[in-house]
Every structure is written in structure tokens, then in C-alpha cells.
N, CA, C, O and the ligand as a Tripos MOL2 file, in Angstrom:
@<TRIPOS>MOLECULE
protein
  261   259    66     0     0
PROTEIN
NO_CHARGES

@<TRIPOS>ATOM
      1 N          15.3250   -9.3730   -4.6880 N.3       1 MET1
      2 CA         15.0690   -9.5330   -6.1050 C.3       1 MET1
      3 C          13.8220   -8.7710   -6.5180 C.2       1 MET1
      4 O          12.9800   -8.4210   -5.6910 O.2       1 MET1
      5 N          13.7270   -8.5300   -7.7880 N.am      2 LYS2
      6 CA         12.5070   -7.9600   -8.3420 C.3       2 LYS2
      7 C          11.8640   -9.0240   -9.2320 C.2       2 LYS2
      8 O          12.5580   -9.7790   -9.9120 O.2       2 LYS2
      9 N          10.5380   -9.0730   -9.2200 N.am      3 TYR3
     10 CA          9.8560  -10.0790  -10.0090 C.3       3 TYR3
     11 C           8.5290   -9.5370  -10.5120 C.2       3 TYR3
     12 O           7.9710   -8.5840   -9.9680 O.2       3 TYR3
     13 N           8.0430  -10.1730  -11.5630 N.am      4 CYS4
     14 CA          6.8160   -9.7360  -12.2040 C.3       4 CYS4
     15 C           5.6340  -10.5260  -11.6590 C.2       4 CYS4
     16 O           5.6980  -11.7440  -11.4940 O.2       4 CYS4
     17 N           4.5410   -9.7930  -11.3800 N.am      5 LEU5
     18 CA          3.3440  -10.4610  -10.8810 C.3       5 LEU5
     19 C           2.5440  -11.0900  -12.0160 C.2       5 LEU5
     20 O           1.6450  -11.8930  -11.7690 O.2       5 LEU5
     21 N           2.8620  -10.7340  -13.2510 N.am      6 ASP6
     22 CA          2.0550  -11.1660  -14.3920 C.3       6 ASP6
     23 C           2.7180  -12.2400  -15.2420 C.2       6 ASP6
     24 O           2.0340  -12.9150  -16.0120 O.2       6 ASP6
     25 N           4.0150  -12.4160  -15.1280 N.am      7 CYS7
     26 CA          4.7110  -13.4620  -15.8790 C.3       7 CYS7
     27 C           5.9060  -13.9420  -15.0630 C.2       7 CYS7
     28 O           6.0450  -13.5810  -13.8940 O.2       7 CYS7
     29 N           6.7570  -14.7420  -15.6640 N.am      8 ASP8
     30 CA          7.8670  -15.3530  -14.9330 C.3       8 ASP8
     31 C           9.1120  -14.4830  -14.8780 C.2       8 ASP8
     32 O          10.1580  -14.9470  -14.4220 O.2       8 ASP8
     33 N           9.0330  -13.2420  -15.3250 N.am      9 TRP9
     34 CA         10.1990  -12.3520  -15.3240 C.3       9 TRP9
     35 C          10.6700  -12.1050  -13.8970 C.2       9 TRP9
     36 O           9.8640  -11.8800  -12.9950 O.2       9 TRP9
     37 N          11.9780  -12.1500  -13.7050 N.am     10 SER10
     38 CA         12.5470  -11.7900  -12.4040 C.3      10 SER10
     39 C          14.0090  -11.4240  -12.5800 C.2      10 SER10
     40 O          14.6570  -11.8130  -13.5520 O.2      10 SER10
     41 N          14.5100  -10.6710  -11.6180 N.am     11 GLN11
     42 CA         15.9260  -10.3220  -11.5920 C.3      11 GLN11
     43 C          16.3830  -10.4050  -10.1500 C.2      11 GLN11
     44 O          15.7670   -9.8300   -9.2530 O.2      11 GLN11
     45 N          17.4720  -11.1290   -9.9390 N.am     12 ASN12
     46 CA         18.0360  -11.1250   -8.5950 C.3      12 ASN12
     47 C          19.5230  -10.8090   -8.6890 C.2      12 ASN12
     48 O          20.0580  -10.5700   -9.7720 O.2      12 ASN12
     49 N          20.1730  -10.8110   -7.5420 N.am     13 ALA13
     50 CA         21.5710  -10.3950   -7.4900 C.3      13 ALA13
     51 C          22.4740  -11.3200   -8.3060 C.2      13 ALA13
     52 O          23.5530  -10.9160   -8.7370 O.2      13 ALA13
     53 N          22.0310  -12.5600   -8.5170 N.am     14 ALA14
     54 CA         22.8130  -13.4920   -9.3290 C.3      14 ALA14
     55 C          22.6870  -13.1320  -10.8130 C.2      14 ALA14
     56 O          23.6400  -13.2750  -11.5790 O.2      14 ALA14
     57 N          21.5060  -12.6660  -11.2040 N.am     15 ASP15
     58 CA         21.2850  -12.2730  -12.5950 C.3      15 ASP15
     59 C          21.9920  -10.9570  -12.9100 C.2      15 ASP15
     60 O          22.6120  -10.8000  -13.9620 O.2      15 ASP15
     61 N          21.8810  -10.0150  -11.9700 N.am     16 GLU16
     62 CA         22.3730   -8.6610  -12.2260 C.3      16 GLU16
     63 C          22.8460   -8.0620  -10.9050 C.2      16 GLU16
     64 O          22.0240   -7.6410  -10.0920 O.2      16 GLU16
     65 N          24.1560   -8.0190  -10.6790 N.am     17 PRO17
     66 CA         24.6880   -7.5680   -9.3820 C.3      17 PRO17
     67 C          24.3470   -6.1210   -9.0490 C.2      17 PRO17
     68 O          24.2940   -5.7560   -7.8750 O.2      17 PRO17
     69 N          24.1180   -5.3070  -10.0460 N.am     18 SER18
     70 CA         23.8690   -3.8950   -9.7980 C.3      18 SER18
     71 C          22.4080   -3.6140   -9.4620 C.2      18 SER18
     72 O          21.5040   -3.8700  -10.2570 O.2      18 SER18
     73 N          22.2070   -3.0780   -8.2510 N.am     19 GLN19
     74 CA         20.8450   -2.7110   -7.8280 C.3      19 GLN19
     75 C          20.2330   -1.7260   -8.8130 C.2      19 GLN19
     76 O          19.0520   -1.8220   -9.1450 O.2      19 GLN19
     77 N          21.0370   -0.7820   -9.2760 N.am     20 ARG20
     78 CA         20.5440    0.2280  -10.2110 C.3      20 ARG20
     79 C          20.0940   -0.4260  -11.5170 C.2      20 ARG20
     80 O          19.0460   -0.0810  -12.0630 O.2      20 ARG20
     81 N          20.8910   -1.3700  -12.0110 N.am     21 ASN21
     82 CA         20.5320   -2.0510  -13.2510 C.3      21 ASN21
     83 C          19.2880   -2.9160  -13.0920 C.2      21 ASN21
     84 O          18.4760   -3.0310  -14.0100 O.2      21 ASN21
     85 N          19.1480   -3.5330  -11.8980 N.am     22 ARG22
     86 CA         17.9380   -4.3300  -11.6500 C.3      22 ARG22
     87 C          16.7100   -3.4350  -11.6750 C.2      22 ARG22
     88 O          15.6780   -3.7930  -12.2440 O.2      22 ARG22
     89 N          16.8310   -2.2690  -11.0540 N.am     23 SER23
     90 CA         15.7050   -1.3330  -11.0500 C.3      23 SER23
     91 C          15.3750   -0.8950  -12.4700 C.2      23 SER23
     92 O          14.2070   -0.8160  -12.8510 O.2      23 SER23
     93 N          16.4050   -0.6150  -13.2440 N.am     24 GLN24
     94 CA         16.1770   -0.1790  -14.6200 C.3      24 GLN24
     95 C          15.5360   -1.3030  -15.4380 C.2      24 GLN24
     96 O          14.6400   -1.0510  -16.2430 O.2      24 GLN24
     97 N          15.9880   -2.5210  -15.2370 N.am     25 ALA25
     98 CA         15.4290   -3.6630  -15.9540 C.3      25 ALA25
     99 C          13.9590   -3.8470  -15.5990 C.2      25 ALA25
    100 O          13.1430   -4.1750  -16.4610 O.2      25 ALA25
    101 N          13.6230   -3.6360  -14.3250 N.am     26 ALA26
    102 CA         12.2400   -3.7660  -13.8900 C.3      26 ALA26
    103 C          11.3740   -2.6930  -14.5390 C.2      26 ALA26
    104 O          10.2560   -2.9670  -14.9780 O.2      26 ALA26
    105 N          11.8950   -1.4760  -14.5950 N.am     27 ILE27
    106 CA         11.1660   -0.3840  -15.2390 C.3      27 ILE27
    107 C          10.9660   -0.6910  -16.7230 C.2      27 ILE27
    108 O           9.8800   -0.4940  -17.2690 O.2      27 ILE27
    109 N          12.0300   -1.1770  -17.3670 N.am     28 ASP28
    110 CA         11.9430   -1.5180  -18.7820 C.3      28 ASP28
    111 C          10.8710   -2.5840  -19.0180 C.2      28 ASP28
    112 O          10.0880   -2.4870  -19.9630 O.2      28 ASP28
    113 N          10.8410   -3.5910  -18.1600 N.am     29 HIS29
    114 CA          9.8560   -4.6570  -18.3200 C.3      29 HIS29
    115 C           8.4480   -4.0940  -18.1630 C.2      29 HIS29
    116 O           7.5490   -4.4430  -18.9280 O.2      29 HIS29
    117 N           8.2580   -3.2360  -17.1850 N.am     30 HIS30
    118 CA          6.9470   -2.6270  -16.9640 C.3      30 HIS30
    119 C           6.5300   -1.7870  -18.1740 C.2      30 HIS30
    120 O           5.3860   -1.8560  -18.6240 O.2      30 HIS30
    121 N           7.4590   -1.0050  -18.6850 N.am     31 VAL31
    122 CA          7.1460   -0.1350  -19.8190 C.3      31 VAL31
    123 C           6.8170   -0.9670  -21.0590 C.2      31 VAL31
    124 O           5.8970   -0.6490  -21.8130 O.2      31 VAL31
    125 N           7.5880   -2.0390  -21.2520 N.am     32 GLU32
    126 CA          7.4070   -2.8530  -22.4530 C.3      32 GLU32
    127 C           6.1270   -3.6730  -22.4110 C.2      32 GLU32
    128 O           5.4840   -3.8770  -23.4400 O.2      32 GLU32
    129 N           5.7540   -4.1440  -21.2280 N.am     33 THR33
    130 CA          4.6630   -5.1100  -21.1370 C.3      33 THR33
    131 C           3.4440   -4.5870  -20.3910 C.2      33 THR33
    132 O           2.3500   -5.1290  -20.5430 O.2      33 THR33
    133 N           3.6160   -3.5310  -19.5780 N.am     34 GLY34
    134 CA          2.5250   -3.0690  -18.7290 C.3      34 GLY34
    135 C           2.3180   -3.9600  -17.5250 C.2      34 GLY34
    136 O           1.3410   -3.8000  -16.7930 O.2      34 GLY34
    137 N           3.2320   -4.9030  -17.3090 N.am     35 HIS35
    138 CA          3.1140   -5.8160  -16.1730 C.3      35 HIS35
    139 C           3.4620   -5.1000  -14.8660 C.2      35 HIS35
    140 O           4.0870   -4.0390  -14.8620 O.2      35 HIS35
    141 N           3.0420   -5.7100  -13.7680 N.am     36 THR36
    142 CA          3.2840   -5.1500  -12.4480 C.3      36 THR36
    143 C           4.5120   -5.8080  -11.8320 C.2      36 THR36
    144 O           4.5930   -7.0330  -11.7370 O.2      36 THR36
    145 N           5.4680   -4.9790  -11.4150 N.am     37 ILE37
    146 CA          6.6930   -5.4910  -10.8010 C.3      37 ILE37
    147 C           6.5980   -5.3390   -9.2940 C.2      37 ILE37
    148 O           6.1690   -4.3030   -8.7870 O.2      37 ILE37
    149 N           7.0010   -6.3790   -8.5870 N.am     38 ASP38
    150 CA          7.0850   -6.2990   -7.1350 C.3      38 ASP38
    151 C           8.5180   -6.6580   -6.7490 C.2      38 ASP38
    152 O           9.2790   -7.1680   -7.5710 O.2      38 ASP38
    153 N           8.8770   -6.3950   -5.5160 N.am     39 SER39
    154 CA         10.2300   -6.7320   -5.0870 C.3      39 SER39
    155 C          10.1990   -7.3420   -3.7020 C.2      39 SER39
    156 O           9.2630   -7.1330   -2.9310 O.2      39 SER39
    157 N          11.2330   -8.0930   -3.4040 N.am     40 THR40
    158 CA         11.3520   -8.7400   -2.1120 C.3      40 THR40
    159 C          12.8190   -8.7950   -1.7410 C.2      40 THR40
    160 O          13.6860   -8.8000   -2.6150 O.2      40 THR40
    161 N          13.1010   -8.8370   -0.4520 N.am     41 GLU41
    162 CA         14.4880   -8.9680   -0.0120 C.3      41 GLU41
    163 C          15.0040  -10.3880   -0.2430 C.2      41 GLU41
    164 O          16.2100  -10.6290   -0.2640 O.2      41 GLU41
    165 N          14.0730  -11.3140   -0.4150 N.am     42 SER42
    166 CA         14.4530  -12.7060   -0.6410 C.3      42 SER42
    167 C          15.1020  -12.8930   -2.0020 C.2      42 SER42
    168 O          14.8900  -12.0900   -2.9110 O.2      42 SER42
    169 N          15.8910  -13.9500   -2.1460 N.am     43 LEU43
    170 CA         16.5180  -14.2530   -3.4330 C.3      43 LEU43
    171 C          15.6010  -15.0700   -4.3260 C.2      43 LEU43
    172 O          15.8990  -15.2760   -5.5020 O.2      43 LEU43
    173 N          14.4970  -15.5320   -3.7810 N.am     44 VAL44
    174 CA         13.5910  -16.3460   -4.5830 C.3      44 VAL44
    175 C          12.2000  -15.7350   -4.5740 C.2      44 VAL44
    176 O          11.8210  -15.0270   -3.6410 O.2      44 VAL44
    177 N          11.4610  -16.0140   -5.6070 N.am     45 ARG45
    178 CA         10.0920  -15.5320   -5.7380 C.3      45 ARG45
    179 C           9.2490  -16.1040   -4.5960 C.2      45 ARG45
    180 O           9.2740  -17.3090   -4.3460 O.2      45 ARG45
    181 N           8.4980  -15.2300   -3.9000 N.am     46 PRO46
    182 CA          7.6280  -15.7510   -2.8400 C.3      46 PRO46
    183 C           6.6610  -16.7730   -3.4100 C.2      46 PRO46
    184 O           6.0260  -16.5370   -4.4370 O.2      46 PRO46
    185 N           6.5570  -17.8850   -2.7510 N.am     47 MET47
    186 CA          5.6940  -18.9460   -3.2520 C.3      47 MET47
    187 C           4.4050  -18.9780   -2.4520 C.2      47 MET47
    188 O           4.4160  -18.7850   -1.2360 O.2      47 MET47
    189 N           3.3130  -19.2180   -3.1210 N.am     48 THR48
    190 CA          2.0470  -19.4040   -2.4390 C.3      48 THR48
    191 C           1.6800  -20.8750   -2.5390 C.2      48 THR48
    192 O           2.0420  -21.5390   -3.5110 O.2      48 THR48
    193 N           0.9760  -21.3850   -1.5580 N.am     49 PRO49
    194 CA          0.5520  -22.7880   -1.6080 C.3      49 PRO49
    195 C          -0.2850  -23.0380   -2.8630 C.2      49 PRO49
    196 O          -0.9600  -22.1390   -3.3630 O.2      49 PRO49
    197 N          -0.2310  -24.2410   -3.3460 N.am     50 ASP50
    198 CA         -0.9600  -24.5900   -4.5590 C.3      50 ASP50
    199 C          -2.4320  -24.8350   -4.2400 C.2      50 ASP50
    200 O          -2.9460  -25.9480   -4.3560 O.2      50 ASP50
    201 N          -3.0820  -23.7600   -3.8360 N.am     51 VAL51
    202 CA         -4.5130  -23.8380   -3.5190 C.3      51 VAL51
    203 C          -5.2050  -22.6680   -4.1880 C.2      51 VAL51
    204 O          -4.5470  -21.7570   -4.6920 O.2      51 VAL51
    205 N          -6.5060  -22.6870   -4.1950 N.am     52 ASP52
    206 CA         -7.2720  -21.6000   -4.7830 C.3      52 ASP52
    207 C          -6.9440  -20.2880   -4.0750 C.2      52 ASP52
    208 O          -6.9070  -20.2420   -2.8460 O.2      52 ASP52
    209 N          -6.7070  -19.2280   -4.8340 N.am     53 GLY53
    210 CA         -6.3050  -17.9530   -4.2740 C.3      53 GLY53
    211 C          -7.2680  -17.3990   -3.2530 C.2      53 GLY53
    212 O          -6.8590  -16.8280   -2.2420 O.2      53 GLY53
    213 N          -8.5500  -17.5680   -3.5180 N.am     54 GLU54
    214 CA         -9.5460  -17.0160   -2.6050 C.3      54 GLU54
    215 C          -9.4760  -17.7200   -1.2470 C.2      54 GLU54
    216 O          -9.5880  -17.0900   -0.1960 O.2      54 GLU54
    217 N          -9.2920  -19.0180   -1.2960 N.am     55 VAL55
    218 CA         -9.1710  -19.7880   -0.0550 C.3      55 VAL55
    219 C          -7.9300  -19.3510    0.7030 C.2      55 VAL55
    220 O          -7.9560  -19.2060    1.9250 O.2      55 VAL55
    221 N          -6.8330  -19.1410   -0.0360 N.am     56 PHE56
    222 CA         -5.5760  -18.7400    0.5850 C.3      56 PHE56
    223 C          -5.7400  -17.4110    1.3110 C.2      56 PHE56
    224 O          -5.3000  -17.2730    2.4520 O.2      56 PHE56
    225 N          -6.3660  -16.4370    0.6650 N.am     57 VAL57
    226 CA         -6.5770  -15.1350    1.2860 C.3      57 VAL57
    227 C          -7.4490  -15.2710    2.5250 C.2      57 VAL57
    228 O          -7.1670  -14.6720    3.5630 O.2      57 VAL57
    229 N          -8.5000  -16.0570    2.4090 N.am     58 ARG58
    230 CA         -9.3990  -16.2270    3.5410 C.3      58 ARG58
    231 C          -8.6470  -16.8110    4.7260 C.2      58 ARG58
    232 O          -8.9020  -16.4370    5.8700 O.2      58 ARG58
    233 N          -7.7300  -17.7180    4.4620 N.am     59 ASP59
    234 CA         -6.9600  -18.3280    5.5490 C.3      59 ASP59
    235 C          -6.0750  -17.3150    6.2670 C.2      59 ASP59
    236 O          -5.7600  -17.4810    7.4460 O.2      59 ASP59
    237 N          -5.6740  -16.2580    5.5470 N.am     60 LEU60
    238 CA         -4.7780  -15.2650    6.1410 C.3      60 LEU60
    239 C          -5.5140  -14.2080    6.9410 C.2      60 LEU60
    240 O          -4.9230  -13.5470    7.7950 O.2      60 LEU60
    241 N          -6.8100  -14.0440    6.6690 N.am     61 VAL61
    242 CA         -7.5950  -13.0050    7.3400 C.3      61 VAL61
    243 C          -8.1560  -13.5780    8.6440 C.2      61 VAL61
    244 O          -8.8130  -14.6190    8.6540 O.2      61 VAL61
    245 N          -7.8770  -12.8680    9.7450 N.am     62 PRO62
    246 CA         -8.4080  -13.3650   11.0210 C.3      62 PRO62
    247 C          -9.9310  -13.4160   11.0090 C.2      62 PRO62
    248 O         -10.5900  -12.5020   10.5130 O.2      62 PRO62
    249 N         -10.4610  -14.4610   11.5430 N.am     63 SER63
    250 CA        -11.9120  -14.5960   11.6320 C.3      63 SER63
    251 C         -12.4540  -13.6070   12.6530 C.2      63 SER63
    252 O         -11.8390  -13.3740   13.6940 O.2      63 SER63
    253 N         -13.6170  -13.0230   12.3450 N.am     64 ARG64
    254 CA        -14.2440  -12.0930   13.2790 C.3      64 ARG64
    255 C         -15.4100  -12.7500   14.0120 C.2      64 ARG64
    256 O         -16.1820  -12.0730   14.6900 O.2      64 ARG64
    257 N         -15.5340  -14.0410   13.8790 N.am     65 ASP65
    258 CA        -16.6440  -14.7130   14.5290 C.3      65 ASP65
    259 C         -16.4770  -14.6590   16.0460 C.2      65 ASP65
    260 O         -17.3200  -15.1760   16.7790 O.2      65 ASP65
    261 ZN          5.9920   -9.6070  -16.8360 Zn       66 ZN66
@<TRIPOS>BOND
     1     1     2 1
     2     2     3 1
     3     3     4 2
     4     3     5 am
     5     5     6 1
     6     6     7 1
     7     7     8 2
     8     7     9 am
     9     9    10 1
    10    10    11 1
    11    11    12 2
    12    11    13 am
    13    13    14 1
    14    14    15 1
    15    15    16 2
    16    15    17 am
    17    17    18 1
    18    18    19 1
    19    19    20 2
    20    19    21 am
    21    21    22 1
    22    22    23 1
    23    23    24 2
    24    23    25 am
    25    25    26 1
    26    26    27 1
    27    27    28 2
    28    27    29 am
    29    29    30 1
    30    30    31 1
    31    31    32 2
    32    31    33 am
    33    33    34 1
    34    34    35 1
    35    35    36 2
    36    35    37 am
    37    37    38 1
    38    38    39 1
    39    39    40 2
    40    39    41 am
    41    41    42 1
    42    42    43 1
    43    43    44 2
    44    43    45 am
    45    45    46 1
    46    46    47 1
    47    47    48 2
    48    47    49 am
    49    49    50 1
    50    50    51 1
    51    51    52 2
    52    51    53 am
    53    53    54 1
    54    54    55 1
    55    55    56 2
    56    55    57 am
    57    57    58 1
    58    58    59 1
    59    59    60 2
    60    59    61 am
    61    61    62 1
    62    62    63 1
    63    63    64 2
    64    63    65 am
    65    65    66 1
    66    66    67 1
    67    67    68 2
    68    67    69 am
    69    69    70 1
    70    70    71 1
    71    71    72 2
    72    71    73 am
    73    73    74 1
    74    74    75 1
    75    75    76 2
    76    75    77 am
    77    77    78 1
    78    78    79 1
    79    79    80 2
    80    79    81 am
    81    81    82 1
    82    82    83 1
    83    83    84 2
    84    83    85 am
    85    85    86 1
    86    86    87 1
    87    87    88 2
    88    87    89 am
    89    89    90 1
    90    90    91 1
    91    91    92 2
    92    91    93 am
    93    93    94 1
    94    94    95 1
    95    95    96 2
    96    95    97 am
    97    97    98 1
    98    98    99 1
    99    99   100 2
   100    99   101 am
   101   101   102 1
   102   102   103 1
   103   103   104 2
   104   103   105 am
   105   105   106 1
   106   106   107 1
   107   107   108 2
   108   107   109 am
   109   109   110 1
   110   110   111 1
   111   111   112 2
   112   111   113 am
   113   113   114 1
   114   114   115 1
   115   115   116 2
   116   115   117 am
   117   117   118 1
   118   118   119 1
   119   119   120 2
   120   119   121 am
   121   121   122 1
   122   122   123 1
   123   123   124 2
   124   123   125 am
   125   125   126 1
   126   126   127 1
   127   127   128 2
   128   127   129 am
   129   129   130 1
   130   130   131 1
   131   131   132 2
   132   131   133 am
   133   133   134 1
   134   134   135 1
   135   135   136 2
   136   135   137 am
   137   137   138 1
   138   138   139 1
   139   139   140 2
   140   139   141 am
   141   141   142 1
   142   142   143 1
   143   143   144 2
   144   143   145 am
   145   145   146 1
   146   146   147 1
   147   147   148 2
   148   147   149 am
   149   149   150 1
   150   150   151 1
   151   151   152 2
   152   151   153 am
   153   153   154 1
   154   154   155 1
   155   155   156 2
   156   155   157 am
   157   157   158 1
   158   158   159 1
   159   159   160 2
   160   159   161 am
   161   161   162 1
   162   162   163 1
   163   163   164 2
   164   163   165 am
   165   165   166 1
   166   166   167 1
   167   167   168 2
   168   167   169 am
   169   169   170 1
   170   170   171 1
   171   171   172 2
   172   171   173 am
   173   173   174 1
   174   174   175 1
   175   175   176 2
   176   175   177 am
   177   177   178 1
   178   178   179 1
   179   179   180 2
   180   179   181 am
   181   181   182 1
   182   182   183 1
   183   183   184 2
   184   183   185 am
   185   185   186 1
   186   186   187 1
   187   187   188 2
   188   187   189 am
   189   189   190 1
   190   190   191 1
   191   191   192 2
   192   191   193 am
   193   193   194 1
   194   194   195 1
   195   195   196 2
   196   195   197 am
   197   197   198 1
   198   198   199 1
   199   199   200 2
   200   199   201 am
   201   201   202 1
   202   202   203 1
   203   203   204 2
   204   203   205 am
   205   205   206 1
   206   206   207 1
   207   207   208 2
   208   207   209 am
   209   209   210 1
   210   210   211 1
   211   211   212 2
   212   211   213 am
   213   213   214 1
   214   214   215 1
   215   215   216 2
   216   215   217 am
   217   217   218 1
   218   218   219 1
   219   219   220 2
   220   219   221 am
   221   221   222 1
   222   222   223 1
   223   223   224 2
   224   223   225 am
   225   225   226 1
   226   226   227 1
   227   227   228 2
   228   227   229 am
   229   229   230 1
   230   230   231 1
   231   231   232 2
   232   231   233 am
   233   233   234 1
   234   234   235 1
   235   235   236 2
   236   235   237 am
   237   237   238 1
   238   238   239 1
   239   239   240 2
   240   239   241 am
   241   241   242 1
   242   242   243 1
   243   243   244 2
   244   243   245 am
   245   245   246 1
   246   246   247 1
   247   247   248 2
   248   247   249 am
   249   249   250 1
   250   250   251 1
   251   251   252 2
   252   251   253 am
   253   253   254 1
   254   254   255 1
   255   255   256 2
   256   255   257 am
   257   257   258 1
   258   258   259 1
   259   259   260 2
@<TRIPOS>SUBSTRUCTURE
     1 MET1         2 RESIDUE 1 A MET
     2 LYS2         6 RESIDUE 1 A LYS
     3 TYR3        10 RESIDUE 1 A TYR
     4 CYS4        14 RESIDUE 1 A CYS
     5 LEU5        18 RESIDUE 1 A LEU
     6 ASP6        22 RESIDUE 1 A ASP
     7 CYS7        26 RESIDUE 1 A CYS
     8 ASP8        30 RESIDUE 1 A ASP
     9 TRP9        34 RESIDUE 1 A TRP
    10 SER10       38 RESIDUE 1 A SER
    11 GLN11       42 RESIDUE 1 A GLN
    12 ASN12       46 RESIDUE 1 A ASN
    13 ALA13       50 RESIDUE 1 A ALA
    14 ALA14       54 RESIDUE 1 A ALA
    15 ASP15       58 RESIDUE 1 A ASP
    16 GLU16       62 RESIDUE 1 A GLU
    17 PRO17       66 RESIDUE 1 A PRO
    18 SER18       70 RESIDUE 1 A SER
    19 GLN19       74 RESIDUE 1 A GLN
    20 ARG20       78 RESIDUE 1 A ARG
    21 ASN21       82 RESIDUE 1 A ASN
    22 ARG22       86 RESIDUE 1 A ARG
    23 SER23       90 RESIDUE 1 A SER
    24 GLN24       94 RESIDUE 1 A GLN
    25 ALA25       98 RESIDUE 1 A ALA
    26 ALA26      102 RESIDUE 1 A ALA
    27 ILE27      106 RESIDUE 1 A ILE
    28 ASP28      110 RESIDUE 1 A ASP
    29 HIS29      114 RESIDUE 1 A HIS
    30 HIS30      118 RESIDUE 1 A HIS
    31 VAL31      122 RESIDUE 1 A VAL
    32 GLU32      126 RESIDUE 1 A GLU
    33 THR33      130 RESIDUE 1 A THR
    34 GLY34      134 RESIDUE 1 A GLY
    35 HIS35      138 RESIDUE 1 A HIS
    36 THR36      142 RESIDUE 1 A THR
    37 ILE37      146 RESIDUE 1 A ILE
    38 ASP38      150 RESIDUE 1 A ASP
    39 SER39      154 RESIDUE 1 A SER
    40 THR40      158 RESIDUE 1 A THR
    41 GLU41      162 RESIDUE 1 A GLU
    42 SER42      166 RESIDUE 1 A SER
    43 LEU43      170 RESIDUE 1 A LEU
    44 VAL44      174 RESIDUE 1 A VAL
    45 ARG45      178 RESIDUE 1 A ARG
    46 PRO46      182 RESIDUE 1 A PRO
    47 MET47      186 RESIDUE 1 A MET
    48 THR48      190 RESIDUE 1 A THR
    49 PRO49      194 RESIDUE 1 A PRO
    50 ASP50      198 RESIDUE 1 A ASP
    51 VAL51      202 RESIDUE 1 A VAL
    52 ASP52      206 RESIDUE 1 A ASP
    53 GLY53      210 RESIDUE 1 A GLY
    54 GLU54      214 RESIDUE 1 A GLU
    55 VAL55      218 RESIDUE 1 A VAL
    56 PHE56      222 RESIDUE 1 A PHE
    57 VAL57      226 RESIDUE 1 A VAL
    58 ARG58      230 RESIDUE 1 A ARG
    59 ASP59      234 RESIDUE 1 A ASP
    60 LEU60      238 RESIDUE 1 A LEU
    61 VAL61      242 RESIDUE 1 A VAL
    62 PRO62      246 RESIDUE 1 A PRO
    63 SER63      250 RESIDUE 1 A SER
    64 ARG64      254 RESIDUE 1 A ARG
    65 ASP65      258 RESIDUE 1 A ASP
    66 ZN66       261 GROUP 0 **** ****
């Protein structure tokens, strides 16, 4: 699926079976809004834990201590 990093916009195979049309829809959304589109092989938007973003990133970075 393709999804927007700035709002709830998304398109997956259930919404639009055509890969070409999904790509075009993503481009249209970017052009119209200036939002950033990302994509994933998953059918659902990647979810992050409901924690502060900075803490989440820190948890993913290996400690160098
Ligand atoms: Zn958007």
C-alpha cells in the first residue's frame, strides 16, 4: 500500500487494484497537498507504539556504551 506521512491518506489493493492507479493517486495527493508519500508491502499502515517519538527512536538505536 501507499500511505501519507502527513495525514490519514492511504491506498491499498482493496481501495485500488491497479498498481499504476495507486501510484498516480499517490502522486496526485503529493502534488495537491505537498505531503510525503511512503509505501510498504504490507496491507496496513505501519504502526508505531503509542510513545513519544524520540523515545521510540532511541530504543531502536543500538547503545554504544
Ligand atoms: Zn496527506
